[in-house]
N, C-alpha and C positions, 0 to 999 in steps of 0.2 A: 575520711578514709571510707573506702569501699567496703561493702560488706562482704566477706569470704566464706565461701559456701562450704569451704572445709573444716573452718574453725570450729573449733570442738564444740560448741551448743548447737552446730546444725550438723555437722557428723558426715557430709558427701566425701567418697573414697576416690573415684576417678580413675579406675583400676581396669574398667570394660566390662569387670563381672558382675560385681555387687549394685543392685537396683538404687542408684541415689535418685531416685524420683521423691522421696519424703524428705530427707536431706535440703535437696533444693528447695522444696515448698516451702521448709520451714523458715530458709535463709529469704525467699520472695516474701512471706508475709510477715515476717520483719519489718522488710524494707517498706512494704504497703502502709505499715502504722506510720514510717516516718516521711510520708509524700501522701498525706488523706486531704491537703488544702487544695482543691480545684481553681480556686481564684489565685493563689500565687503558688503554682504548684514547686516543689522541694524534686528534686532529680533526685533520686537512691539509687546509686552504684550497687550493682550485685555484681561481684568479680570470679569466674571460674577459672581457676589455675591450670596451666595445661594438662590436659589427660584426658581418659576415655571414659564418659558418663554416661552410663546405662538408662535409659529413661523408660519406665515398665508402665508410667502413669501418666497421663497430660501435664504438663506442669501449667498450674491455674495463675495467668496473669490478669485476669479479666477485671473490669470494673477499676484496674488502679489509675493512678494519676502519677505521672512522672516516675516509672520504674524502666531503668536501663540494664542491660544483663549485656557484661562483655566479658569474653572470653582472651587466651592469649592467641595473638596469631603471628607468632612468631616462624622463622624459615624452617626451623627443624621442631620444635615442640608447638603443638597446637591443643584445642579444646573442641573435640569432638562429642558429638552427641550423637549417640544410638538409641533408637527409638525402635521400643516395641510397643506400639500404642494401638497399633490395628490402623484401624479407619479413623483415627481421633487423631488429630495434630501433636505434636512433641511440644512446642509452646503455642500457649493460646493466649493472646491478647483482645481477645471480644469484650468492646467497650470499654478500653484502657486509652488515655489521651496522652500525651507527653512520653508517650512509652516507645522501646523496643531492644533491638540487641546488637551486636557487633562481635566482628572477628571467633566467630562461631563456624564449625565444619557440620554439617547436618547429615546424616546416613542411617538408612534403615538398620535393624541389627538383624537380618537375616540368618546368620548363622547361628545367632544365639537364642532364637526363639521363634515357636510359631507364628506370632502374630507380628511382621516388621511393621513399622510406620508408612504410611503411604500419603502421608500430608507431613511437610515439615511444619510449616509456623503460619499461623492463621491470625486475622485481623478482622475487626470487625463492629459496626455499629451497632448498639444498643440502646437502653433507655438509661443506662450510666453513663454514656458517652462512647469515646472513637474517634477522634481526632488530634491529629497532628502527631503521629506515630511513622516508624520508621525503622529502615533494615539497611546496614552496610557492614563493607569488608566480610561478607561471608560466604561460605562455598557450601553449594548442595550438592550431593550425591545421591540421588533418587534412584530406586528400582525401575524395571519394566515389568509394570503391573497393570495392564492394559484394560481388565474389568473391575476395577474396582473405581470407587467414586461414582460410580452412576456412567461409567465411559470416560470418566476423565482419565483414569489411570490414576501414578504418582504424582502429586503437587507437591511443589516447592512449596509457594508460596499463594495464600488465597486470602483477597481482600474481598470483603463485604460490605462495601458503603463505608468503609474507614478514611475519610477524605484528609486533603493536606498530608499527604503521604507521600515519601520517598523510598527509593530503593538506589543505593550508590556503591559502587566497585565492587559488585557481587557477581560470581557464578552462579549458575540456576540450572541443573540437568535433571530433568523430570521428564515423565511422560508429558506432561502440562506445567512448563516451567513456571508460567505468573498467569494466574488467574483474576481479576478487576470485574466486578458484577455489580451491580445495582439491588440484583433480588438474590436473595439465597436460596432459591431455585433457578436453575441451568436446565435449557432444554432446547436442543436444537437437535437435526438428524445425527443418532448415535450415543446420544449422552443423554440422560435425565438424571439430575442429581440435586441434591438439596441439601445447604449447608446447615450444619447447627455447632453451638456452643453445650459443654458437659457441665458447665458451671454458670455462665449469664442468665440471666433472665429470660434470656432469646435474642437472637437478632430482629432485629426489626422485621416485620413482615409486610407482605408486597413489595411494591418497589418502591426508590428514592434517585435522587442523586448520587452519584459514584464519580466523582472528579476531584481535579488539581494531585495530579499524581506526577511525581518528578523520578525518571527512571535514567539514572547516569552515570556512563564508565561499567555497565553491567552486561553481561556475556547472558544470554537464555538459550541453553540447547537442550532441545526434544531429543529424549532419549525413542528413538527409531520411527518408524514413520505413522504416530498413533494421532498425535495431537498437536495444535500449532503450540508454537512457543511463547505468543503473547495472546490469551483470550481475551476481548473486553465485550461484557454485554452492560450496554447504557451507559457508558462512559462521557465524560467530558473532560476535557483539556488534561491531555497528557500529554507527557513531553516523555518521549524515549529518544536517550542516545545509546548507541551501544551497536553489540554483536545479535545476530541470531541465526543460528544452527541448528541442526542434527550433530548428535555423537556418532549415532551408528544411522543405516537406513535400511536396515531390513524387516522388520513385522510394520503391517498397514498399510495404508494408500494416502494418506495425508500429504498434501504437497503445500500445504497453506502456512506462512509462518507468522501472519497475522488475521485473528479470524475477530470480527464484529458482527456478534451474534443478532445485535439488535440497533437501533439509532445512535450513530457515535458522533458526538461534536469536537471541533476543535482538537483533534489528535494531530502533534509535532512528532513526525517520525524520521530520525535522521540515523542510518544504519547503514552497516555493512550485511546480506542477509546473503547464506550461502546455503547448499544440499537441496534449501526447500525452491521450489521451481515456480511459486508463486508468492509475491509479497503481501497482497491483501485480499482477502474476500469479507462482502460484506452480505449479509443473509436476510435477504428479502426486506429493508429496510430502509436508512437513509445516511450519507453521510453528509457533513457541512461543518464548512470551513476549516478543513483539514490542509495538513503540507506534509508532502513524501520528499524525503532526498533520500534515495538509498542507489546502493552496488548492489548488484546483485550478479553471484557467478557462481561456477561448480554445479547447475543446476542438472538434477539427474534426472527428470523429463522436459530437455527444453525445448517442449512443443507446447506446454502450458501455458496461456494465459497469466501476464503479469498483474492485473488488477481485477478482480470479478467483480460485477456492480451489477450483477443482475436483478431487475425487479426492484432498484432502488433509485431512489430520488438522492442526486448527489448535486452540490451546491457550493461553488468557492474550494474548489479542491485544486492545490497547486501542489503539478509533481514532477520531480527531476529525478529519473532513473537513468544508470548509466550499467551499459552492458558489457564488461571488456572483451568476455569469450566471444568471439565472432562466429562460432558456429551453434549458440545458446540464442540470437537474436531472431529468428525467424518464428515469432508468435507476436500474439496481440497484446499489445499495450494495456488497453481499457477494452475489456470484454463486456457484451450482453451475450446471451443464451439465445438462439431464436426460442420465440415465442409460437405456440403451439404448429411446435415443427417448421418453424417460417413463413407460417402463411399468415400471420399476425405481426404490428407493428412491436417494437419493445414494450413494455412494462415501465423500465423504467425511464428517468429522464435527466439530463445534464444542465449543467446551467453554469454562467460566469466561472470557467475553470479554464488554467493554463497548464498544458502537457508539454514538458521538454524531455524527447527521448533521440537524441542526434543520432545514435547507434540502429536505427532501425534500418535494414536494407532500402525498405519501400516504404510509402503510406499507406498500403494495405494491411499493414502490421501496428499502425498507430492504434485503431479505434474498429468497432465492429461496425459494419455499415447500417443496423439497426438501430443501435444506439446514436449513430451521427441523424440520423432522421429526428431521433428527438433531443436533439443539442440545440442550445443555445446562447447564443454570447462566448462561444470556447475557441482559445487558440491551440492550435495543435502545431509545437514547433520541431521540426523534423530539418532534415538536409534538404528537403521542400517543404517549408512550412505553409501551412494555409489556417486560415479561420472559419469560421461558421458565425456571422453574424446577418441580422435581418432578414434570416432565410435565405442567406447567398453566401455559398463557400467561393471563397478570396484568397488568390497566390497572397503571397508575404514577400515572395521573394522576385528581384527582377530578374524577369529570364532572358538570357542572350543563346537564340538558335539562329546557326547558319544557314541561311537561301542561296548556297551556290555562287557563284561569282557571273558578274555580266558578260553574257553571251552564253553561259550555263546554266541560269537558275535555278532552283529545282524549289519543291514545297517544302516549306520549314512548319516542322510539330512541333506546335508552341504548348500545348496541352493535351495529356493522358489522364483518362478515367475510368474506373471500375464502371460499369454502366449500374444502374440501380435495378434496372429488370430484373427478376428473377425468372428463367425459360417455366420452372418446378411449377410458378402459382399462375393461377389464371386472373386473381384480382390485383396483377401490376403491372396496368398502363401508366402511361402518364407522358410527360412531355420535359425537354431540356433546353435550356436557354442560354447562351454562353456569349460571355460580353469580353469584349477584348479592348484595350488601351493601350497604346505604344508608337511607335516609329520603327518603320522600313527604313534602313539606311544601307548607302551603296559608297562605298571608297575606302581607301586606307591612308593608315601614316604616311606612307613610303611616297604617294603621289600628292599627298597633299591637299587632296580635291575631294568633295564628297556633295554625296546629295541626298537626301532627308524628305521622308513623307510622314507624319503625322496622323495620325487616326484613329476612331474607333470603329468598332465592326461589332454586329450583333448575328447571332444564328440561332433560331428557331426551328425546332423540328419535335414532331408528336412520333410518339411509337405505342405499338399497341402490344396488347400481351403477350402473343406470338413471337415478337418482334418486329414485326412489319413497319418501317418508317413513311411517315409522307414525307412529301417533297420538302428540303430546307428551305426557309424563308431567311434571306441573308440579306444585312442592308450595312454599308459602309459609308460610313460618314467621316469627307476629308476635312482634317482640322487646318493642316497647313501644308507647304511642300518648299523644298530650296533646293538651288544647286548651286557652285561654284560656279559651274560651267555646262551650262545643259546639251550643249554637244558631245560634251565627254562623259557626261554620266547624268540623266536625270531619270526619277523614279513615276513613272503615270498612274501606278494604282496596283491595287492586291485584288487576288480572290480569296475569298476565305471560303471553308469546306468542314464537314464534320461526319466522318466516316465509321462505323462498328466494324470490328473482327475478332474474333475468339471473346468475346463480352468484354473487350476494350473500346472506349471512344477517343478518335483521334481526332485533333481540331487543329488544322493545315493553314498554312497561308504562302501565297506564291505571286512574288511581286512581278509586275511588270516595269522590266528596267532596258531602258536603250541609252546610245551613246556609244562612241568609238573609243571608250576606256573597258577593253574586254580583257578579262579576267581581274578586276578590281571585285575587291567581296563584298558578297550581299547579306545583311541577318536584320534577324530583327532583335527589339529591346521593349521589354513590356512586361503586362502582367495578365492574368483573365480572372474571370469570374464565372460560377457555374452554377446556375438556379433549375431546381429541377421539381416537380409534383410526382410522386410515383409511395405507394400507398404503405411499402415495408420498409425500402431502404434507401439512403443517399448515396449518390457517386462519391466515390473517394477518389482524388486528383492523385495520381503518381508520379508524374512527371513533369 
């Protein structure tokens, strides 16, 4: 049978005006005596019948083994915790193992006292323990207090190194809905916060692991544009499935849904992101073996980049991003800010990554050119997919381009790319090498006659920092040619060329076709590779 906080020996009232802190603490202390065996934990349940429980002092659940708090989560009557604990949490589970709570609503009691709670629930690792805890089926409605907690504002759930942790089927609304940290100190632009516990011997000092967290069926909603919905400070093996959004977006300037303040490994994010304009930002560190499966829509600033990995080492990233709103697609997916005003290479690197974003209207939005320069073994899957391997950028789709008709052939533009040279930078000269492999074909299904010319072509051209081009060097290798009837259709060869206009390089192929089959279609099928050496940027194929 559960321990009832309203039993006479404890004496909680639950009317929203009487302070129930002492009564609840009596019930919790009694439960602790029943679950003290850490080697074979007995889970003691503390039950809160429906009502409004005013909490003037943090409930001390620290150092416990097997304490589970349960409220009434009915459709009409609920268990509501009204906190007036100031900067201290309403429930403090620091140092507890096999413990947690469910079926509660957490709210600061702003109208009832001068010190409404700014933290709802805290978990943490101490020398007494802090593993295998969790929370489920709870609702958090915290206030907008942006200056509290060192700039984090109100916090729904704070976890400092309490691993093997879960959050299931919750809605958490706060300035910072969930904070997971490997250190008691969080320090990044705009935030300087040190977590602590009033009861435990102290959160483990220094830094350590913060991992194995499972967040399922959960909605994290930031209050205003103050902080991200999910803040990760030195985490590993975090699995999130749910919803990331904001309730209102008036105050503040934050556009990031998930913030990684330092190196993050094995983050699995399966989410719908709304109202935030940026999915993820990593601050000057690393991202390793992470998987993002995201739909992002209703962005308030639809020009904001989706993933900001400036100055970061990124390895093994797999990102699948859907943008259903057409007007929100003209923004960079993988972004690295210009280094030193765009005069130096990107400080970050990208290795062994796969990016899928079919919705981008043009490949110039899939990755920053300076980041592509520092990319190795990366595939970028758009409507015009390409990859960079062995220092070469290669088209991944078979290109079919018309070259007119026999008797009126035209130059077929088979590749266009954004040039790597920056006109404003004097140290950005280099060269391009374009390799083309494919087939020029003439003839159609109607006549049943055809001519083919299989070939390889190479164009090499040097470009000075002022845009001056050296004469191109062109090599055409004829691999094979075939014709059903040479007198009707025959392809004698091709002319390859590379030109620049308005910062766009264009590779064209002009076939030489003869025969009496006037009007027969002529077209190219094949792929291109692009190799270059410029100091800052890599060229980006756009068609």
